C-alpha positions in Angstrom: 96.6 69.7 45.9 98.3 71.9 48.4 96.1 73.0 51.2 97.1 71.3 54.5 95.3 71.0 57.1 96.9 73.0 59.9 100.8 75.4 59.1 102.8 72.0 61.0 100.8 69.4 59.5 102.8 69.0 56.1 106.6 69.2 58.3 105.3 66.6 61.2 104.3 64.2 58.4 107.0 64.3 56.5 109.6 63.5 60.1 107.1 61.2 61.3 107.2 59.6 57.8 110.9 58.5 57.5 111.5 58.7 61.5 109.0 55.8 61.3 111.2 54.1 58.2 114.3 54.5 60.4 115.5 56.3 57.3 118.5 58.8 58.3 118.6 62.3 57.3 121.2 61.9 55.6 119.7 59.1 53.2 116.5 60.9 52.7 118.9 63.9 51.8 120.3 62.0 49.1 117.8 61.0 47.2 116.4 64.0 46.9 119.0 65.7 46.1 119.2 68.1 49.1 121.9 69.7 50.7 121.4 67.8 55.1 120.0 71.1 56.9 117.1 71.7 54.0 115.6 68.6 54.7 116.0 69.4 58.7 114.8 72.8 57.9 111.9 70.9 55.6 110.9 69.2 58.6 111.0 72.0 61.1 109.0 74.4 59.2 111.4 76.4 57.7 111.3 75.3 54.2 108.3 75.2 52.9 108.7 72.0 49.8 107.4 72.4 45.9 104.5 70.0 45.4 106.6 67.9 43.2 109.1 67.1 46.4 106.1 66.9 49.3 105.2 64.0 45.6 109.2 62.7 45.4 109.6 61.4 49.2 105.3 60.1 49.2 107.3 58.2 47.0 110.9 57.3 49.0 108.1 56.5 51.9 105.8 54.5 49.4 102.5 57.1 51.2 100.4 58.2 49.1 101.1 62.1 47.8 96.9 63.5 49.7 98.9 61.6 53.1 101.0 64.8 52.9 97.9 67.3 52.5 95.1 65.9 54.0 94.1 65.2 57.6 93.6 60.8 56.6 94.7 57.9 58.7 94.8 56.1 54.7 98.9 55.5 55.5 98.1 52.0 56.6 100.3 49.1 57.0 99.6 47.2 54.0 102.1 50.2 52.2 104.2 49.7 54.8 103.9 45.6 54.1 104.2 46.8 50.7 107.1 49.4 50.8 108.6 46.4 53.4 108.2 43.5 51.6 110.9 44.1 48.3 113.7 43.5 52.1 112.3 40.2 52.4 113.7 36.7 52.1 111.5 34.5 49.6 111.2 32.3 53.1 109.7 35.8 54.8 107.0 36.6 52.4 105.6 32.5 52.9 105.7 33.2 56.1 103.2 36.4 55.9 101.7 35.1 53.5 100.7 31.5 54.4 99.8 34.6 58.1 97.1 36.1 56.3 95.3 33.2 54.5 95.0 32.3 58.4 94.2 35.5 58.8 90.7 35.2 56.1 90.0 32.1 57.4 90.0 32.6 60.8 87.5 35.8 60.3 85.7 33.2 57.9 84.7 31.3 61.0 84.9 33.5 63.2 81.9 35.9 60.6 80.0 31.9 61.3 
C-alpha cells in the first residue's frame, strides 16, 4: 500500500488532514511520540514516514489509511462526523439525528 500518487501527495494529505481538524503540530507530534521537527519534516516532505506511522496518523485523523496513499476522496463528511461525534453533547447528537431524519424524509418526498 506504500505507493503514492505523486511525491508530495502523502505529505499534503497528512498536513491537510491535521489542519482541517484544527490540531496543532505539537498535539499530533506528542500523540505520535515524534519531535515537533520530525512532524514538520514529514509534512514538508523532507522525512518519509513509515507505513505504521501513517497508519497511526490515519487513526488520529479518523481517515482510512488508503486516503493517504490513493487519489481518492474517500475521506467524507461521515468520517469527520464520526470523529467529532464524541465531542457532541447529547442534545447536539439528537439535533444531528433529527436533521438526518428530516433530510431523508425530504429526499424521499422529492423523488416522488
